[in-house]
Residue, then its C-alpha position, 0 to 999 in steps of 0.5 A: x866840423x868833419x864828421x866820419x861815420x861808418x857802417x856795414x860791420x858784422x859778423x861773417x863766416x870764413x870765405x864771406x863778404x863785407x862792404x863797409x861804407x864811410x859817410x863824410x861831412x866834409x865840403x871839400x871830400x873830393x880833394x881829400x885822401x882816404x884811407x881805412x885802418x883796422x886794429x885788431x885786439x892787441x895789435x897796432x892800428x894798420x893801414x889797409x887800403x887807401x885812395x887819393x883824390x885822383x883815385x890811385x889806390x894802395x893796399x897792404x899785402x895781406x889784402x891784395x886781390x880781396x878788398x877793394x877801395x872806392x870812392x864816390x864824390x858825389x855822395x861824399x862816401x868811400x866803400x870797402x869792399x871785401x871778400x874771401x874774409x879770413x879770421x885775421x881779418x877781424x878787426x875794428x875797422x876806421x875810415x880816415x880822411x886827410x884834408x887841409x893838413x888835418x886827419x879825421x877818423x870815424x868812430x870804427x865798425x866791428x868786423x868778426x870772421x869766425x866760423 
């Protein structure tokens, strides 16, 4: 059973930074495509960033230049470095792993950007 555990969320002032981490128990982690999603209150879950098994990355326009996604296959982890945070970045952030035709989700971590 694949398990994903996010960490690193919290409360930060506008302009601040946070680093989210996702630890996975998947044996074939290195072959999976990884993503960060977020869901704000009253809104649909949206894809924020993704990184493929060959380290190709992509970002939603609203976070380009501010967020950086990375993975460490030796540690079975994925990170999201978030800089220049804005109040509109406030949401629950989820990590997602697509592997073997299946999708796995973490439980989410809350990020709140507020003065």
